[in-house]
Structure formats: structure tokens, C-alpha cells
DONUTOR-401676 format. One line per 10 residues: number of its first residue (from 1); for each residue y negated, x, z of N, C-alpha, C. Coordinates in pm, whole numbers, padded with zeros to 5 digits. Each point is the difference from the previous one (the first is absolute). Layout:
REM residues N
NUM	Y:X:Z:Y:X:Z:Y:X:Z | ...
***
This chain:
REM residues 74
1	-08466:12964:12655:00029:-00094:00091:00009:-00134:-00073 | 00125:-00066:00020:-00008:-00154:-00077:-00073:-00096:00105 | -00072:-00083:-00040:-00059:-00112:00087:00076:-00110:-00043 | 00024:-00067:00110:00112:-00117:-00007:-00077:-00109:00018 | -00147:-00011:00042:-00068:-00116:00028:-00123:00045:00039 | -00091:-00112:00024:-00140:00032:00049:-00042:-00112:00090 | -00084:00000:00069:-00063:-00109:00064:-00156:-00004:-00044 | -00052:-00124:-00033:-00142:00016:-00039:-00064:-00120:00040 | -00105:00003:00086:-00075:-00127:00045:-00139:-00019:-00101 | 00047:-00114:-00071:-00102:-00006:-00111:-00123:-00097:00049
11	00014:-00076:00091:-00107:-00081:00058:-00123:00074:00028 | -00108:-00018:-00061:-00133:00078:00023:00014:00112:-00079 | 00094:00034:-00064:-00004:00118:-00102:00008:-00081:-00171 | 00096:-00079:-00022:00026:-00040:-00135:-00057:-00124:-00027 | 00016:-00086:00137:-00017:-00145:00015:-00072:-00016:00137 | -00065:-00126:00017:-00066:-00019:00109:00054:-00147:00050 | 00089:-00020:00103:00049:-00122:00024:-00096:-00062:00120 | -00078:00052:00056:-00091:-00058:00104:-00062:-00130:-00020 | -00046:-00021:-00150:-00056:-00117:-00002:00092:-00112:-00018 | 00115:00038:-00032:00135:-00125:00002:00017:-00053:00133
21	-00015:00084:00104:00041:-00034:00141:-00104:-00092:00044 | -00132:00013:-00052:-00106:-00091:00074:00030:-00163:-00042 | 00109:-00039:-00090:-00010:-00126:-00052:00185:-00031:-00006 | 00073:00101:00051:00140:-00026:00007:00057:-00126:00074 | -00079:-00017:00100:00070:-00137:00081:-00044:-00133:-00091 | -00094:-00015:-00050:-00034:-00117:-00097:00062:00011:-00123 | 00023:00106:-00048:00100:-00007:-00130:00120:-00032:00023 | 00073:00066:00133:00128:-00043:00019:00027:-00134:00004 | -00090:-00064:00103:-00003:-00164:00028:00012:-00038:-00127 | -00104:00008:-00113:00004:-00082:-00119:00109:00042:-00082
31	00075:00101:-00002:00117:00028:-00051:00128:-00057:00022 | -00009:-00058:00132:00104:-00102:00031:-00043:-00148:00009 | -00099:-00032:-00067:-00059:-00141:-00033:-00057:-00068:00102 | -00045:00092:00103:-00095:-00086:00091:-00154:00062:-00012 | -00064:-00073:00068:-00170:00009:-00006:-00020:00092:00144 | -00042:00095:-00023:-00063:00080:00111:-00117:-00032:00072 | 00003:-00009:00151:-00118:00000:00047:-00102:00083:-00025 | -00128:-00021:00017:-00125:00072:-00027:-00008:00119:00056 | 00065:00026:00128:-00029:00135:00079:00159:00058:-00016 | 00087:-00023:-00080:00137:00072:00019:-00036:00150:-00029
41	-00071:00055:-00107:-00008:00110:-00026:-00078:00106:00081 | -00098:-00063:00101:-00075:00055:00116:00132:00022:00119 | 00082:-00104:00000:00094:00022:00122:00092:00085:-00053 | 00049:00013:-00124:00115:00074:-00018:-00025:00137:-00023 | -00143:00034:-00003:-00035:00149:-00001:-00002:00068:00127 | 00021:-00076:00110:00008:00045:00146:00136:00012:00038 | 00079:-00025:-00107:00148:00012:00058:00075:00094:-00083 | 00117:00059:00042:00093:00051:-00073:00059:-00083:-00095 | 00071:00037:-00119:00087:-00087:-00090:00073:-00107:00073 | 00103:00063:00060:00106:-00050:00086:-00052:-00123:00097
51	-00124:00036:00098:-00046:-00083:00038:-00062:-00116:-00055 | -00060:00037:-00109:-00050:-00099:-00102:00084:-00105:-00046 | 00135:00055:-00023:00098:-00086:-00063:00054:-00103:00102 | -00007:00062:00138:00051:-00111:00080:-00121:-00127:00029 | -00121:00068:-00007:-00139:-00086:00004:00029:-00102:-00109 | 00037:00052:-00117:-00013:-00104:-00106:00127:-00085:00006 | 00101:00048:00030:00121:-00080:00005:-00025:-00118:00088 | -00066:00014:00121:-00028:-00112:00076:-00088:-00088:-00055 | -00133:00070:-00013:-00116:-00087:-00043:00030:-00075:-00128 | 00067:00047:-00101:00007:-00078:-00132:00143:-00047:-00014
61	00105:00016:00104:00127:-00067:-00015:00087:00037:-00085 | -00036:00139:-00045:00083:00078:-00103:00147:00018:00011 | 00075:-00020:-00090:00134:00035:-00025:00027:00128:00001 | 00124:00057:00052:00039:00130:-00013:-00020:00067:00145 | 00072:00099:-00013:-00049:00083:00151:-00105:00097:-00006 | -00050:00036:00107:-00139:00085:00026:00037:00115:-00093 | 00116:00062:-00013:00031:00126:-00046:-00016:-00024:-00158 | 00054:-00135:-00050:-00010:-00028:-00147:-00153:00007:-00035 | -00064:-00051:00092:-00138:-00051:-00046:-00105:00154:-00009 | 00061:00078:00107:-00062:00135:-00009:00051:00082:-00105
71	00115:-00028:-00052:00049:00093:-00122:-00068:-00068:-00109 | -00014:-00110:-00027:-00089:-00036:-00102:-00131:00016:-00029 | -00075:00009:00120:-00109:00033:00001:-00035:00143:-00047 | 00095:00084:00060:-00002:00150:-00055:00038:00024:-00128
***
């Protein structure tokens, strides 16, 4: 049998991205040249990524669409 591809979930096996998600909100806001509010990471943690993109776009008057913000976060 010839294998043409494989699906492998690395997260938690080879890498652990969970730590990144605890500061992704403030990191993203800094990456676009803005100063994050003190509670952004706590607020971000209770949202899905698209919901957080909508929140950050409104809260920080970000350029780009919510889909573009979501894609950049991912």
C-alpha cells in the first residue's frame, strides 16, 4: 500500500501551544503598535478567536477585517 499523506496532531505531542494562548491577545495588540489594556488576556481567554477579533477590532480601532485579524492570530 502506498501512503499519499498523513494527518498528525502535534500539539501536546511535539509542541505545547497552550502557554501561547494565555498571552495571545496582548501580543497581537502589541504587534499592531497599540498598547493592550491590562485585562485583555483575561477577556480574550473567555472568547473564541473570531469573537476576540471582533472585540479587539472595536476596542482598539484596528484596521482590516475580523477575518484578517483572525487569520493573523492563527
